[in-house]
ZAZA-573771 format. One record per residue (C-alpha): z, x, y. Coordinates in Angstrom, 2 decimals. Example, Ala and Ser with C-alpha at 12.3 -4.5 7.8 and 13.67 -1.06 7.14 Angstrom:
2
7.80 12.30 -4.50
7.14 13.67 -1.06
***
This chain:
572
-2.96 -53.80 19.56
-3.75 -50.67 21.53
-6.10 -48.12 20.06
-6.34 -44.42 20.63
-9.40 -43.49 22.68
-10.51 -40.97 20.07
-10.88 -43.71 17.43
-13.61 -45.21 19.60
-15.74 -42.08 19.39
-15.05 -41.69 15.68
-16.55 -45.12 15.11
-19.54 -44.31 17.30
-20.37 -41.40 15.07
-20.12 -43.35 11.82
-23.45 -45.05 12.17
-26.28 -45.09 14.68
-28.12 -48.00 13.07
-27.76 -51.71 13.73
-24.54 -53.68 13.33
-23.96 -54.81 9.76
-25.10 -58.41 9.52
-22.80 -60.91 7.87
-24.56 -63.41 5.60
-22.90 -66.22 7.52
-24.22 -65.19 10.91
-27.47 -67.16 10.61
-27.78 -70.28 12.71
-27.81 -73.23 10.33
-30.62 -75.76 10.37
-29.27 -79.02 11.76
-31.24 -81.31 9.47
-30.61 -83.73 6.68
-30.32 -80.76 4.34
-26.83 -79.94 5.65
-24.50 -80.39 2.74
-21.23 -82.18 2.96
-18.43 -79.66 2.76
-20.11 -76.80 4.72
-17.35 -75.78 7.15
-15.83 -79.23 6.55
-18.73 -81.01 8.27
-19.81 -84.64 7.72
-23.10 -85.42 6.08
-25.94 -85.51 8.61
-29.31 -87.30 8.46
-30.75 -86.31 11.84
-33.54 -83.88 12.45
-33.20 -82.85 16.09
-36.76 -81.57 16.32
-38.57 -84.64 14.93
-37.97 -87.99 16.65
-38.40 -91.16 14.64
-42.04 -92.29 14.43
-43.31 -95.07 16.75
-40.03 -95.07 18.66
-40.29 -91.85 20.64
-42.21 -93.35 23.57
-39.98 -96.44 23.70
-36.80 -94.30 23.54
-38.06 -92.00 26.29
-38.87 -94.83 28.70
-35.57 -96.61 28.13
-33.68 -93.31 28.31
-35.23 -92.61 31.74
-34.22 -96.08 32.97
-30.66 -95.73 31.71
-30.36 -92.19 33.11
-31.21 -93.61 36.53
-28.67 -96.42 36.11
-25.87 -94.02 35.08
-26.64 -91.78 38.07
-26.86 -94.49 40.73
-24.68 -97.41 39.65
-20.88 -97.01 39.89
-19.68 -99.34 37.06
-22.67 -99.53 34.79
-20.53 -99.74 31.65
-19.73 -103.38 32.44
-23.35 -104.61 32.58
-25.50 -102.28 30.48
-25.28 -104.24 27.22
-26.21 -107.51 28.92
-29.23 -105.88 30.58
-30.52 -104.58 27.24
-29.28 -107.22 24.76
-31.78 -106.45 21.98
-31.70 -102.65 22.21
-29.92 -100.66 19.50
-27.80 -98.21 21.48
-26.09 -96.99 18.31
-29.22 -95.22 17.10
-28.31 -91.48 17.11
-31.88 -90.51 17.95
-31.68 -92.46 21.20
-28.65 -90.50 22.39
-30.49 -87.24 21.75
-33.38 -88.53 23.85
-30.98 -89.60 26.59
-29.29 -86.18 26.54
-32.64 -84.44 27.09
-33.51 -86.73 30.01
-30.13 -86.65 31.74
-29.68 -83.69 34.09
-25.92 -84.15 34.44
-24.02 -83.26 31.29
-20.81 -84.92 32.51
-22.70 -88.21 32.85
-24.03 -87.63 29.34
-20.46 -87.24 28.11
-19.47 -90.43 29.91
-22.38 -92.25 28.26
-21.39 -90.78 24.89
-17.82 -92.07 25.27
-19.15 -95.51 26.25
-21.35 -95.59 23.15
-18.39 -94.72 20.94
-16.14 -97.39 22.47
-18.63 -100.24 23.04
-21.52 -99.89 20.61
-19.87 -98.86 17.33
-21.57 -95.52 17.72
-20.57 -93.06 14.96
-21.70 -89.59 16.05
-22.64 -87.19 13.30
-22.15 -83.44 13.37
-25.54 -82.72 14.91
-24.98 -85.13 17.82
-21.60 -83.61 18.65
-23.02 -80.12 18.41
-25.87 -80.92 20.82
-23.49 -82.40 23.41
-21.05 -79.52 22.95
-23.85 -76.99 23.51
-24.91 -78.83 26.66
-21.35 -78.68 28.03
-21.15 -74.96 27.27
-24.55 -74.29 28.89
-23.29 -76.08 32.00
-20.20 -73.78 32.04
-17.96 -76.86 31.68
-15.58 -74.94 29.43
-12.49 -77.07 29.94
-14.44 -80.26 29.28
-15.99 -78.65 26.20
-12.52 -77.74 24.97
-11.27 -81.31 25.44
-14.36 -82.64 23.66
-13.82 -80.21 20.80
-10.16 -81.19 20.45
-10.61 -84.96 20.56
-13.74 -85.26 18.38
-12.36 -83.09 15.59
-15.68 -81.53 14.58
-16.68 -77.98 13.73
-19.51 -76.60 15.89
-22.06 -74.19 14.54
-20.86 -70.54 14.65
-23.60 -69.71 17.15
-22.35 -72.53 19.38
-18.82 -71.23 19.13
-20.04 -67.78 20.10
-21.65 -69.20 23.27
-18.42 -71.11 23.89
-16.51 -67.81 23.64
-18.65 -66.22 26.31
-18.25 -69.26 28.53
-14.45 -69.16 28.20
-14.36 -65.46 29.01
-16.55 -65.89 32.09
-14.06 -68.33 33.62
-11.01 -66.28 32.63
-9.79 -68.41 29.68
-9.50 -65.35 27.45
-6.53 -66.56 25.42
-8.50 -69.64 24.37
-11.44 -67.34 23.61
-9.23 -65.27 21.31
-8.46 -68.41 19.28
-12.19 -69.08 18.92
-12.78 -65.47 17.82
-10.18 -66.03 15.10
-12.01 -69.19 13.94
-15.26 -67.21 13.69
-13.44 -64.53 11.76
-12.20 -67.11 9.23
-15.74 -68.38 8.51
-17.05 -64.81 8.25
-19.17 -64.82 11.43
-19.36 -61.58 13.38
-20.06 -62.07 17.13
-22.63 -59.89 18.86
-21.74 -56.94 21.07
-22.70 -59.12 24.05
-19.91 -61.53 23.17
-17.34 -58.77 22.61
-18.25 -57.27 25.99
-17.88 -60.69 27.63
-14.37 -60.87 26.18
-13.47 -57.40 27.44
-14.80 -57.97 30.96
-13.07 -61.36 31.08
-9.73 -59.72 30.30
-10.30 -56.97 32.86
-11.16 -59.50 35.58
-7.84 -61.30 35.22
-5.89 -58.06 34.68
-4.89 -58.93 31.11
-5.19 -55.44 29.70
-2.89 -56.40 26.84
-5.65 -58.69 25.58
-8.26 -55.99 26.14
-6.61 -53.90 23.45
-6.21 -56.89 21.13
-9.95 -57.63 21.40
-10.71 -53.94 20.99
-8.69 -53.88 17.75
-10.47 -56.98 16.48
-13.77 -55.38 17.40
-13.02 -52.35 15.25
-11.84 -54.45 12.31
-14.97 -56.61 12.51
-17.15 -53.57 11.92
-18.88 -53.64 15.30
-19.57 -49.94 15.40
-23.13 -48.88 15.98
-24.00 -51.22 18.81
-20.95 -50.38 20.91
-22.56 -49.41 24.20
-21.74 -47.82 27.53
-20.84 -51.25 28.91
-18.04 -51.47 26.36
-16.87 -48.00 27.34
-16.87 -49.01 30.98
-14.61 -51.99 30.28
-12.17 -49.82 28.34
-12.08 -47.24 31.15
-11.35 -50.03 33.66
-8.53 -51.26 31.43
-7.01 -47.78 31.30
-7.20 -47.53 35.10
-5.59 -50.97 35.54
-2.82 -49.84 33.18
-2.29 -46.79 35.44
-3.42 -44.58 32.57
-6.27 -42.96 34.44
-6.03 -39.75 32.45
-6.68 -41.65 29.20
-9.75 -43.23 30.79
-10.87 -39.78 31.86
-10.44 -38.47 28.30
-12.54 -41.37 26.99
-15.25 -40.54 29.54
-15.32 -36.93 28.37
-15.60 -38.00 24.73
-18.58 -40.28 25.30
-20.27 -37.54 27.32
-19.80 -35.21 24.35
-21.30 -37.91 22.11
-24.40 -37.94 24.32
-23.86 -41.35 25.89
-24.49 -41.54 29.67
-21.73 -43.70 31.19
-22.34 -46.19 33.96
-21.72 -45.20 37.57
-19.05 -47.90 37.79
-16.97 -45.99 35.19
-17.03 -42.88 37.39
-16.16 -44.95 40.45
-13.16 -46.58 38.79
-11.81 -43.23 37.65
-12.33 -41.77 41.12
-10.44 -44.72 42.62
-7.65 -44.23 40.08
-7.29 -40.52 40.74
-7.39 -41.12 44.50
-4.43 -43.48 44.12
-2.60 -40.81 42.14
-3.66 -38.20 44.72
-5.23 -35.98 42.07
-8.08 -34.74 44.21
-8.94 -31.86 41.91
-9.90 -34.46 39.28
-11.85 -36.39 41.92
-13.85 -33.29 42.79
-14.46 -32.64 39.07
-15.75 -36.19 38.58
-18.10 -35.91 41.55
-19.61 -32.70 40.14
-19.81 -34.32 36.69
-21.71 -37.29 38.15
-24.26 -35.03 39.83
-24.68 -32.98 36.62
-25.47 -36.19 34.70
-27.92 -37.43 37.37
-25.48 -40.18 38.34
-25.59 -39.43 42.03
-22.55 -40.73 43.90
-23.39 -43.65 46.16
-21.89 -44.63 49.48
-19.20 -46.70 47.75
-18.10 -43.74 45.66
-17.63 -41.63 48.77
-15.91 -44.55 50.48
-13.21 -44.41 47.79
-12.85 -40.65 48.20
-12.57 -40.87 51.99
-10.07 -43.76 51.81
-7.99 -41.83 49.30
-7.94 -38.73 51.48
-6.97 -40.84 54.48
-4.02 -42.31 52.61
-2.88 -38.77 51.86
-3.32 -37.99 55.58
-6.04 -35.45 54.86
-8.10 -36.72 57.75
-9.87 -33.43 58.49
-10.98 -33.14 54.85
-12.27 -36.72 54.86
-14.02 -36.05 58.18
-15.75 -33.04 56.62
-16.98 -35.19 53.70
-18.08 -37.90 56.13
-20.21 -35.44 58.13
-21.56 -33.92 54.90
-22.66 -37.39 53.81
-24.67 -37.88 56.97
-26.25 -34.45 56.59
-27.37 -35.38 53.06
-29.14 -38.48 54.32
-26.56 -41.14 53.48
-26.05 -43.96 55.95
-22.37 -44.79 56.42
-21.67 -48.49 56.93
-19.27 -50.23 59.29
-16.41 -50.03 56.78
-16.70 -46.27 56.53
-16.99 -45.80 60.28
-13.94 -48.00 60.81
-11.99 -46.04 58.18
-12.81 -42.76 59.91
-12.04 -44.09 63.41
-8.67 -45.40 62.22
-7.81 -42.09 60.54
-8.71 -40.06 63.63
-6.67 -42.42 65.82
-3.65 -41.92 63.59
-4.04 -38.19 64.21
-4.32 -38.88 67.96
-7.87 -37.44 67.90
-9.21 -40.03 70.36
-12.13 -37.80 71.33
-13.48 -37.76 67.77
-12.79 -41.47 67.32
-14.68 -42.39 70.52
-17.59 -40.18 69.45
-17.89 -42.07 66.16
-17.52 -45.37 68.03
-20.58 -44.70 70.20
-22.46 -43.14 67.28
-22.19 -46.28 65.16
-23.27 -48.48 68.09
-26.33 -46.26 68.69
-27.23 -46.73 65.01
-27.13 -50.50 65.45
-23.82 -50.97 63.64
-21.73 -53.27 65.80
-17.95 -52.86 65.65
-15.99 -55.78 64.23
-12.43 -56.91 64.91
-10.98 -54.19 62.66
-12.98 -51.45 64.36
-11.82 -52.64 67.78
-8.20 -52.78 66.66
-8.40 -49.30 65.17
-9.47 -47.81 68.51
-7.01 -50.01 70.44
-4.29 -48.69 68.11
-5.38 -45.13 68.97
-5.13 -45.74 72.71
-1.74 -47.40 72.31
-0.50 -44.51 70.19
-1.15 -42.01 73.01
0.07 -44.41 75.68
-3.33 -45.17 77.29
-2.62 -48.86 77.73
-5.18 -49.36 80.49
-7.94 -48.19 78.14
-6.46 -50.29 75.35
-6.49 -53.41 77.52
-10.10 -52.77 78.61
-11.15 -52.52 74.99
-9.07 -55.59 74.15
-10.88 -57.56 76.89
-14.26 -56.30 75.64
-13.37 -57.48 72.14
-12.58 -60.98 73.44
-15.75 -61.04 75.58
-17.79 -60.36 72.44
-16.42 -63.49 70.80
-13.47 -62.13 68.86
-10.48 -64.35 69.47
-6.95 -63.12 69.97
-5.58 -62.72 66.46
-2.35 -61.72 64.80
-3.82 -58.28 64.08
-4.84 -57.62 67.67
-1.51 -58.80 69.09
0.42 -56.75 66.53
-1.59 -53.67 67.48
-0.73 -54.06 71.17
2.92 -54.99 70.54
3.44 -52.03 68.21
1.94 -49.62 70.75
4.00 -50.97 73.65
7.22 -50.76 71.62
6.36 -47.22 70.57
6.39 -46.18 74.22
9.47 -48.17 75.25
7.64 -51.00 76.99
9.45 -53.77 75.12
9.45 -56.19 78.08
5.64 -56.26 78.03
5.72 -56.57 74.25
8.04 -59.59 74.48
5.64 -61.18 76.98
2.85 -60.77 74.43
5.09 -62.42 71.82
5.38 -65.48 74.06
1.64 -65.37 74.73
0.94 -65.50 70.98
2.41 -68.98 70.68
0.43 -70.14 73.72
-2.87 -68.80 72.31
-2.22 -70.16 68.81
-1.89 -66.72 67.18
0.51 -66.71 64.26
3.56 -64.46 64.47
4.15 -62.69 61.18
6.83 -60.35 59.84
4.98 -57.30 61.22
5.13 -58.81 64.72
8.90 -59.24 64.54
9.54 -55.91 62.82
7.67 -53.97 65.55
9.74 -55.64 68.24
13.05 -55.24 66.36
12.36 -51.53 65.91
11.40 -51.10 69.57
14.42 -53.00 70.90
16.83 -51.09 68.67
15.31 -47.84 69.88
16.23 -48.90 73.42
19.71 -50.00 72.33
19.03 -53.72 72.90
21.02 -54.95 69.93
21.55 -58.52 71.11
17.81 -59.08 71.63
16.92 -57.48 68.28
19.44 -59.69 66.42
18.05 -62.75 68.18
14.57 -61.81 66.97
15.85 -61.40 63.40
17.38 -64.87 63.61
14.10 -66.20 65.00
12.20 -64.65 62.11
14.52 -66.32 59.59
14.41 -69.65 61.46
10.61 -69.73 61.12
10.93 -69.47 57.35
9.30 -66.05 57.21
10.29 -63.72 54.39
12.00 -60.71 56.01
11.27 -57.19 54.81
13.27 -53.98 54.78
12.30 -53.00 58.37
13.57 -56.39 59.59
17.15 -55.31 58.87
17.44 -51.53 58.73
16.87 -50.65 62.44
19.64 -53.09 63.43
22.01 -51.84 60.71
21.52 -48.18 61.68
22.00 -48.99 65.38
25.21 -50.92 64.63
26.58 -47.88 62.81
25.52 -45.67 65.71
27.52 -47.76 68.20
30.50 -47.97 65.85
30.25 -51.69 64.96
30.96 -50.96 61.30
31.99 -54.45 60.18
28.90 -56.13 61.63
26.71 -53.43 60.08
28.31 -53.98 56.65
27.82 -57.74 56.96
24.12 -57.33 57.74
23.75 -54.74 54.96
25.18 -57.18 52.41
22.94 -59.96 53.74
19.89 -57.76 53.23
20.95 -56.84 49.67
21.63 -60.49 48.84
18.01 -61.26 49.75
16.83 -58.77 47.13
15.78 -56.15 49.67
16.55 -52.60 48.64
16.93 -50.21 51.60
14.96 -46.98 51.70
16.79 -43.73 50.91
16.40 -42.47 54.46
18.23 -45.57 55.74
21.37 -44.35 53.98
20.82 -40.89 55.48
20.68 -42.40 58.98
23.86 -44.36 58.31
25.74 -41.25 57.13
24.66 -39.29 60.20
25.63 -42.19 62.48
29.08 -42.46 60.83
29.65 -38.73 61.28
28.71 -38.88 64.96
31.18 -41.75 65.43
33.91 -39.75 63.70
33.93 -41.80 60.48
33.46 -38.77 58.24
35.40 -40.23 55.29
33.11 -43.27 55.24
30.14 -40.95 55.50
31.36 -39.07 52.41
31.73 -42.39 50.55
28.10 -43.23 51.34
27.04 -39.78 50.12
28.95 -40.16 46.84
27.35 -43.60 46.33
23.89 -42.10 46.87
24.53 -39.36 44.31
25.86 -41.91 41.79
22.60 -43.85 42.15
20.61 -40.62 41.71
19.28 -40.77 45.27
18.52 -37.47 46.94
19.98 -37.14 50.46
18.05 -35.25 53.11
19.00 -31.71 54.06
20.02 -32.85 57.56
22.52 -35.28 56.03
24.35 -32.47 54.19
24.24 -30.29 57.28
25.77 -33.02 59.45
28.57 -33.70 56.95
29.32 -29.99 56.58
29.37 -29.59 60.36
31.82 -32.49 60.77
34.05 -31.35 57.91
34.09 -27.82 59.37
35.13 -29.19 62.74
37.90 -31.26 61.13
39.12 -28.20 59.21
39.08 -26.11 62.39
41.03 -28.78 64.25
43.63 -28.94 61.48
44.09 -25.15 61.56
44.43 -25.11 65.33
46.93 -27.93 65.12
48.93 -26.02 62.49
48.84 -22.80 64.54
50.04 -24.65 67.64
52.85 -26.21 65.64
54.00 -22.80 64.34
53.86 -21.29 67.83
55.91 -24.16 69.24
58.63 -23.55 66.69
***
C-alpha cells in the first residue's frame, strides 16, 4: 500500500510528543501469576528469577557437567540417563539453569528436544519463551521459526518484537510482516526501532513493495511522533530503488521544511539517483543544499558525482571537480584516481592520465589491476602498443596475474587498430595461462575480424563461443550480420538474424540502419525499403543517413528509368 510522501509530513506535524502507548505493550511477568487464557497460554508455575531453594547449587554443578558432555561427546543422548540415573531431568528449573550455562543455543535446543522425547519433559510457556529468546538473540531466525511452529506456543509480545527485528536483519521480511500482523491482533504496537528494522530489511533485498506495505501499517498503528530521520532515509532509498528519485527529492524538501535534518546517506542516494538520470542540475542543487545544512559532502558523495559525469562523457567537468576537491583538502582514494584515469584515457588524454598515475604513486596510493588496465586501455586506444606491453609487464612483475580483464583490454585495443592476428595469438595464450575467455573476449575479436572482412574466422569464433556454453550477446551476432549484408550474402544474413532473435536477443536500432545502408549499396533497394517500413511499424527511429542513402538510391533508379525511356523513344 503506497503512501503519498506528503502524508508522512502531515503525520509528523500532528504530535511532537511520545508515541501513544498501548496498554498491552508492557512486558508480562513470567511468574506463577500468569493466568490461563492470556493470549491462549498454558498455566505456568515457574519464576525465572528465583531458583528453587537448596537445589540451585546442585543444579548449577550438574548443568555445568552436562553442558560439557553435550559439547564434547557426539552421541550423548544414548548414555546420559544411565550416567545420572537418580537425577530428575524433567524439572523445568534445571533446564533454565542448563540454558544459562550453555553457550551454544543450538545445543540447548538439542538438549530440549531430548528432554521432551526421553524424559517426559512438558515445557511450560515460560520455558519455551526463554529458549525462543535465546534463539532470537543468537540470530538463529530460521531455527526460531521452526521452534515456534512445532511447539505451538505464543511468545511474549516483546519477544515477538525482537523476533521481527531478527527476521528483518536476515532479509526474511515477508515472515516479519506475518509477525507484525500477530502483534497487531493482540494490540501491541512495535517501537520505531522495529519499524525501521523492517524498512531497512525491505530496502536491502530490494522489496520496495513491502516498504510501502510496512509504511502503511506504520501509519495505521499510530506511530507518528517518533518517526525519525532514519525512517525518512529508508523511504528515500525506496523511492530511488523504484526509480522515483523526484518523489524522494520532494520528501527530502518536506522534511527540511519541517525542521528535520536528514542523514547524509539520504543526500547521497538522491545524488546517485539523479546522476543515473543525468539530471545534473538537481545534483548541483543537492550539493549546495547539503552545504547549507552543514552536511558537508564527503569523498563518497563526490565519487558518485564524478562517476555520473564520466558516464555522461563529461570528463572535463568531472576533472574540474576532481581538482577542486584536492584544492579543498580532500584526499581522493584509489577508486577515484582510477575513475579519472579511465575517463581521460577514453578521451585519449594520455598526458593527463599519466600525470594522475604518477601523482597517486607519489601520494603512496599504489595502482591496482583496474588502474593498470585503465592506462593500458588508453595506450591501446591510441595505438601505443609498446607502451601498453611495458605497462602490462610491470603489472605482472608487481604480482598481478594475467586475467580476463587484462587480456580483454589488450585484445580490444589490437582489434581496434586492425592487428587481429596478434589478438588471436593472445586468445590462444589465454587458454595456456588459465585465463577464462568470456563473451567480451569473443565479441572484441568478432568485431575486429568483421572490420577486416574476415567473415569465415568471425563465424568460427561465434561457433566457438556457443560451443563453450557461453551466453552470446547482441554484439556477438550483429557485426557478422551487417558484414554478410555488405557482401551480398542475404540468405546467410537472414538465417543468422533469425537465430539471434530466437535466442531472445533484440538488435539495436542502429543495426537495422547498417543493414539498410548495406542493402542499398548492394543494389537491394526494395529490401532496404522493406526494412525501413518494418522499423517505422515498430516505432523505431531510423538515422538521418539511412533516409539519405535510400533517397539517393531511389533517385538513381528513377534517373536510370528516365534515361532508359528516353533512349527507347529516340530509338523508335
